[in-house]
C-alpha angles and dihedrals in degrees: 000000000000119000124221116224114215114202127199092256093053092047092054092047091051091051090049090053090050096054103032131059092205098047121109133191132222093252097050134031098196123110123236136205121262114257115240091235091059093064109085096199144331116238110226134174115256110250122230119236114241093228097060138096090249093056093043089053091054093051096052132080106236136197130229096236139026125258133221139273114230142167125237108235099176142275134293140163126266129199116211128209091277093053095253115150114224132174116251139185123222115225116189119215111200127171097330106180137170112253104178145332131238120211136199093242094055106025105018095248141048116251141153117222113213132189129208132209130340126289117160096168129078095018123144121235090245093057092043089055090046091054093043091055090058091041093234131129119263109278131219094213132027123193135161131220121206116224131196100243143356089272089076094058117109133209113265110256094034112140120221119203136193092270087072082097127047131226112266098023124118122247137180119230120203121193143141118268123236113284113239098183124222109350135180127243094263092058098033101042104014094247116179094229128216129296121290093230141350097097100328108128124185092334104088096126098035126119097240120216114005101175146027132253123248095340116079089352093201143075110266117237115263095033112157106245140147116293147116113334127203133001093106126143108257130184124206111198132213102010113171119236107233102178139003128195117179095181096053092034108232142119123207115209127186116251132004133319126210120253138045126290116288092026123136121251136188116225121195140159114281104281095202090055104036105019125098140172127254124237106286126231134188114297125190133187 
């Protein structure tokens, strides 16, 4: 048998071929692929979890500036310049001030927290300290508005008035619908109900069968049944601003707004007209 003598030069060239895809040896001039073990790591971008403020921010259409908090005072009629009579809702704007800002670095999203009105009684010490930090009066309602970037953040203590919106522009109004209490399936889901006679006894407005027998032997989730009706957050899009008065503090919008009188509402720029998405990034479950 013939022995092969390996010199120091040949040994170094073989190692270079093992750990480099561009290395060549004296005996061969062909290139080889890099072994997986030769790669120390692969730099990847950290994925964002889907159930996180960062991922929620990427899914939404956001506005450049915050809106206003108002109170629904009722409805009236409004006559335009052509003499047309249109229904209108009165939204009161009273002492709306910026309390604090939320940033992406600290909270995962950009938002402006606003306060409405004046309520010195029945405030917790935590909220009183929160208002004192911003140097604003105790508020009766606190809401936040997400904005697209840090350019939409406002200085704490800044007061926003009704002229934040202009006459003729479109706005979205968010409010809670009227609460109806516990309601049956005929009122809540428009069920037909059972027969008035022919064997039906004391079950004329019931839902009927709600589940199966042995299989699956349970009521499936999401089944329409009796329960609490109303008091759900509802958004009415693209309402026209008919009149604005910063001194008297009210905004007149065309049409109706959800909720009873003296209920709080959120007013923002029309999202379908002015809103846009951010640049997306990888999201994992």
